[in-house]
N, C-alpha and C positions, 0 to 999 in steps of 0.2 A: 502494499501499499503507499510505503515512505517512495515508490519509485515513482506513485504518479504527480507529475512535474508540476501539473495544473491546481493541487492542494497546498503545494508551498511548504509542505511538512517538511521542520528538523531535526535529525537524532540528535540530541544530547548527552544518553547514557542508555548503557546496556545493547550496544551494539552486537555485542556475542550470542545476543538471544532474539535480537528481531526475526527467526525463524518459528518462534512461537505461534503455535495457531490462536486465531481469533474468531469466536464462533459468533461475538453482536458487540455490539455499539453502548454504552451505556453513559448518560450524561446526568452528573450531577455535581450541587454544588455543598450536599452534604459534608459536615467533617467526616463523619463515616459514614459511607455510601454501603459498606461489606455487608450488612443484613436485606441487601435487598437484590445481589449479587448470586451468581451461581456458580460464577468461575472462567477462564476462558473468554473474559470480556477484556475490549478498548476500554475503558475508562477516561470519560472529556469531561473537563474543568476549567473554569477559569480563576480558581482560586480564590472567589470573592470572599468567601467566610475563611479564609486558609490565613496563618501568618507564617515568618520563615521557623518559628521555633514549632509549629505541626510535624513537618516536614519526615522528622523520623516517624513519629509514631505514623503518620497518612499512609506512608509508602509500607512501611511492616505490615499494617491493617490489609492493605491491597496483597502484598505479596503471600499473606497468609490464608486470602482466598482464593489464591489461583487466580488473580486476573495475569492475564498477559499483557499490560502496559499499559501506557499514561499518557493523553495527550493533555497539554497545558497551554489552553489557550491566553494568548498576550494581546493587551492593547484596552484591555478593560477594568479588573481586577490590578493588573500586574503589567506595568511596560515589558517587561521581562521575566521569564522564568527565572526565581529566587535560586540562588545557586544552593541552598540549604536541600532544595528538593533535588536540583542535578546532582549533588554530592549523595542524599540517599537513595538515589534511583542508583546510582552508578555502585555504590555496596552494595545493594540488594540484588546487582543484577538483572533489575527490571527496566526494561523499554522504555525510554520516555522521549517524546517528541513537541518539538516546537509547533502551535499553532496557530498561522498568523491569523489577525485581525481581518483580516480579510476574505478568510475562509470559515465559512458557518461549519457548525458541527453537521448540521445534517448533511452538508456537502461529505463529509466523512462518513458518515452513517451510509449514507446511499453508495460510498463507492464499496465499503464494506460490504453490504448487501450484495452488491453486483458482483463482486470477486468471488464472495460465495455460494452465489449461482451459477458463477462459471465451472469453480470448482467443482460443486456439485455434478454439472453436467459431465465433466468429462471425466469423475468419479464414475459415473453411469455408464457414459461411453464404455470408457475399460471393462467395468465389469461385464459388458452385453459382449464385448469381445471376449474376454474370459471364455465367457458361457458356451459361444460358438468353438471355441479351440477345443473345451473340454467335450461337447456334443460331437464334434467330430472325432477327439479321440476315443469313445464312448461307441464310435461304429466301426472303428477298425477292428484289421483282427486282431484279436488278443485286446480288448476295450479295458479290460479291467486294469492290467500293468500298464494298458496308455494313458488312462487318468488320473490312476495313483502319481506317474511321472510328469504329467502335465498339472498336475494340482499342487506338487512341489515345487514347482517352477513357478508356477502363479502368483504363489504365498509368501515365496521365498524363505520356503523352510522345510518342512518333511512331512509324508504320509505315507499311512501303513494301512493293507488291507488284511484282516483276519478271519479265518473262518470262523463256524460258529462254536467249534471248539477253544477260540482263542490261538491257535496255532498262524503264525504268520505267513499270508500267502504270496505276498509283495511289498516292497520297502523302497521308499526314495528318499535321495534329500538328505544333507546333512543332520546328524544327529537322531536320525531314523533306527538306531539299535536300542540308543537310550529311551528315546520315545516310547517305542514297542514293549519294550520293558515295564516303564510305566502304566502304561495304559492295559497289562496285562492283570497287572496287580487291582487294577479296579472292576475288571469286567462282572464280575460277581453281584454287584451294586445295579447292573444293568439287567442280570438275569432275575433277580430276584424279585417278587411282587411287587407290585404298584409300582414299579421301580419309575425311574424318570424314562423321559423321550430319548434326552442326551444329557452328559455329561461336561462339564467347565472344569476341567484343572488348570492350575496355576504355580509354578515353581519358580524361582531366581531365574530371570532373564526366558524363561516359555511358558506359553499358552496354548494350552490345550485343548480341543474338542475331539468328543468319542460321540457315535452313532451307533446303536443297533442297524443293520439293513434287512429289508424286510417284515415282514407282521411277525410280531410275537410267538403265535402258534406255527410259525413256520421261519424262522428266520434262518439269513442267508449268511451272517457274519458279522464282523462290525467291522467298523472304519474308523482312522482319528487322523488330525493333521494338526500341526505345532509349529509356531512361530515364535520369534522373540520377544512381540511386543502382542500386546490386545488385539483382535482381532475388529478392525472398523466395521460396519453397517454392509460395507460394500464385502470387504473381504468376508466376513461372514455367508453372504450370498452368493458369492462362489465357493465356498466352502458346504454349503448346504447342496449347490447344484452339483459338484463332485459325488456327495454323498446319494443324492438321487438317481444319477447318471451310474454309481456301482450298483446302487439296486435293482437300476433295471439290465445292467448286463449281469447280475448273478439271475436272475430271474429270466435271462432271455432260453436257455435252455431248454427252463421247467414252462415258461409258459410266456413265450415271443408275443404273440396278441396281446396280454397287457402292456408287456415292456413297454409296445410300441406305441401304447396309448399313451402312457407316461411321457415321454418324450413330445407326443404331439400336443400333451397338454401344456410343453415346455415352448413349443414353438408357438402355440396361440399366446403366450405370454408376450413371445417377442412381437405375435403379429400386433397385439394390442400394445406396445409400446412403440410401434412404426418401424420396427426394425423388420421392414418387408423381406429385403435381399438375405436376410440372415437366415429368417423364416424359411424364405423358399429352398433355398439351398440344404437347410437341414429336413427339409419332408422329402424332396428329393432324392435324398441318402436313403430314406427310407421305401423307396421306392415306387412315393405316390404323388401327388399336387394338389393345388391349391385353383380354385374356381377363380376363372377369369372375369373381369367386368365385375359389374353392379353385381353384390351378393343379398342374400336374405339372412338376417341371425337366428338361429332356434334358441331357445333357451329352453331343456327339457327334463323333468322331472318323473323319470319313466319307472315301470314294475319292473321290467328287464333290462337293464342297460344292456347289455351282451346283445342282447337281439336288435336293438335298436342302432349300437355301434354298424352293425352287417348291415341296415336295412335303408339308411338316410344315404343321400346323393351328397355331392362335395366332400367336405372336409369336416370331420367329428373329431373332439376331443372333449374328456374329462375335466371340469373346471368347478372349483368351489361345492362339489358335490353333486352337480350338475352332467348331463352329456348336454355340448355346446356344438351346432351343427354350422356350418359357411356351406349354404346351397346357390347357385346361379340362381339369380332373382327370377328367371323365368320356370323356375322347378318348386318355386317357394310352397305353391298350393299344394304339391301332390304330397312334399315335406312334410309338409304341416297334416296332411291326412293321417302320415304314415305314421308319425309320432304321435296325434292324439290318438289313437286306437291302443296305444301302450302308456299313456300316461298321459301328465298335463304338459301345455307345450307355450311358448311365450313367444310371438313373431313380431321380428322387426319391421319395419318398412326397409327398401332399398337402400342399400348404401357404397359408397363407395372403399374402396381398401384401404385409403388412409381415413373411413369413418369408424371403423370396426369396434371402436371402444364405445363408441355412440349406439352403434345399434346393438351391442350387446347389453349396455346397460336399458333401451327399449325394450327389448326383446325379455329379460328380466323382468323387468316393470310390467310388463306384459302378464307374466307368469305369475305375478302376485294377484291377479286378478281370479274370480269364477269362471270354472267352463274349464273342457278339457284342450279346447285352443283358441286362446285370445291373441286379437292384433293388436299390437299400440297404435294401428290408425283408429281402431275402434274405441280406444279409451275415452273417456270423456276431457281429458285436457286436449288429447291431439285434435279432436272433433271440431273443439273452441278457434285452434290454432287456424285447420283447414277454412272456417268461414271469413278469414281477413284475409284480405288480398295480398299474396305472397311477396308484390315488391313493397309496398308500405310495411309490412311486418320486419324485411329485412332491413330496409330505411331506418327503422326504428332502433331495432337492433343493434346494427353499425353505428348510429349517432350515438346510443345510450350507452356503449359499453368502450367507444373510442379510446377515452381516458385512460382506458387500462392498457391498452394495447399501444397506445404510445407513450406508456410513460417506461422511458428508456429502456432497458434488455429484460424488465421484470415482466416477460411474457406467461410468468404463472401466477398472475394476478387474476387473470380469468378460470383455470381450469380450480386454483383454489377458491375462490367464490362458486363455481358449479357444487365442488365437492362440500363446499360450507352448508349450499341450500339443500343439496341434494340429503343432507346429513338433519336435515332441520334445526340447525343453528347448534350440535351437539359439538362441543369441539373436540373433544377426545375421539369422537366416530370419525369427524373429519381431518382431523390432522392425521390418524391413521392409514384413512383410504388415499390418502397424499403421501406420506410416508414422511413426516417432519413431525416437530416437538409444536404442541400444542401451541407454545409461545408464540411460536415463528408463526403459525398459523393467524393467530388472533392480532400481531403486528399487522398481519397485510390484509386481514378484514378493517382495519382502523386504516390501513391506507387506499383500500378500496373505496370505503365510505369518505374520506377527504378529497379524494380523487373526483369522486360521480356528484359530490356534495349532499348525498343521501345517509339518512338513518336506518342502517341493515337491520336494526329492531321492530320496523313499521310494519307491519303485515302486507300493505299497500305495496312498497316496496321491492320486499320481497317476492311477490307476486310478479313485478314489472320485468323484475332482474330474472327471472326463472322464465318469463317469454318471452327476454332476450337471448337469453341464453340456448334454449330450445329453438330459436329460429334461425340461427349460423351454426356450420359446420365446426366439429369436436375438434382440436387442434392433437395431433399426437399425443399421445400418452410419455411423457419422459419421466419415470419415476423409479 
């Protein structure tokens, strides 16, 4: 961030610690802001209520709270950063930057937000690439060993596959021998009644995840991965992907069809995330294909899922306890009729390939209604929208949501608003759906309200916004 020349920040202390992660910006003029901090923040202050004698205790409190650094704004309370604060920060090894008078604190906060968004996008892109490499490894001959080898490289650590009896089948990476011994000593905990779904083990300089492979009544083995530091959420996703692929490979000889369907679930996840090329390559490797052109999404709650997989045209995959089918729009009625004889089904409107997430939302919404076959177009909300001229509705949506689309690089505001409204304003549910912290979502919703000049607690405002969101294509999911 200090490299952004337009901010004019000047580093006064803690140069060696500038690589500390900053997870948020907190502005405070309190003598002790630490009760309101969580750690890893960049604390900005003008020092209006601080004297040079406060420097040591103030910096010590910030360091004790795990603050990433401090920005001192000059030109208001102090013409220059008091040397006592520079000395205290240098002694504590905490970064201290001078914020010039012409740089508003909001500009620093916005810069950090944009950097965090870019970092998150880069991490997710790397995770998707790693998932694709792991998937390709699983599809090769000797896929079990290939996945273990690939994972060890992806996490810069080690990985090991063990049989149901705990005997090592394949290991890779530096430290795998010692890690295997550690894991084998803990396997009894995963075999006991009421055992957890996985184990997380920690030792000095090592963090390990252990997972059983397969169902408890027909355990295929165990899998473990270890690295020097704790796994990030993205790293955990890569480890989980490897575990799922190993379970698939173990099951391939016993139940090839079931294994292929779990891979299809991963392909569907890639499709919903907008990774169409990676999904296409993965499904081609299985000997299948994806429908071309507009598709209709079916969300099925069948009595007999196995029979339904074979009966439906297009691409089918398990998803969150359902069977999801992507069928050519021209075959939607026939497919819905087939699915309706085997259970309940929700049918989306025809959608483009980049609107699959919207189609799945429509199909699941329709599935929640009564009747064996429910079409999204027949729902009351969609019927109401159909009464409005499409051009006028599109213009209304474009005008209403324009401030969100034009707000710097924060394109995630629209999708955050959609999740918040879809979850009826429940912070935890919406944050989990987006894969962010609820405080992050609260900040975004405050920013949405400010940009739109509307009160999101007003039911009428929420209704207008939901209509606007329903009238425009949904952006590819990136999370």
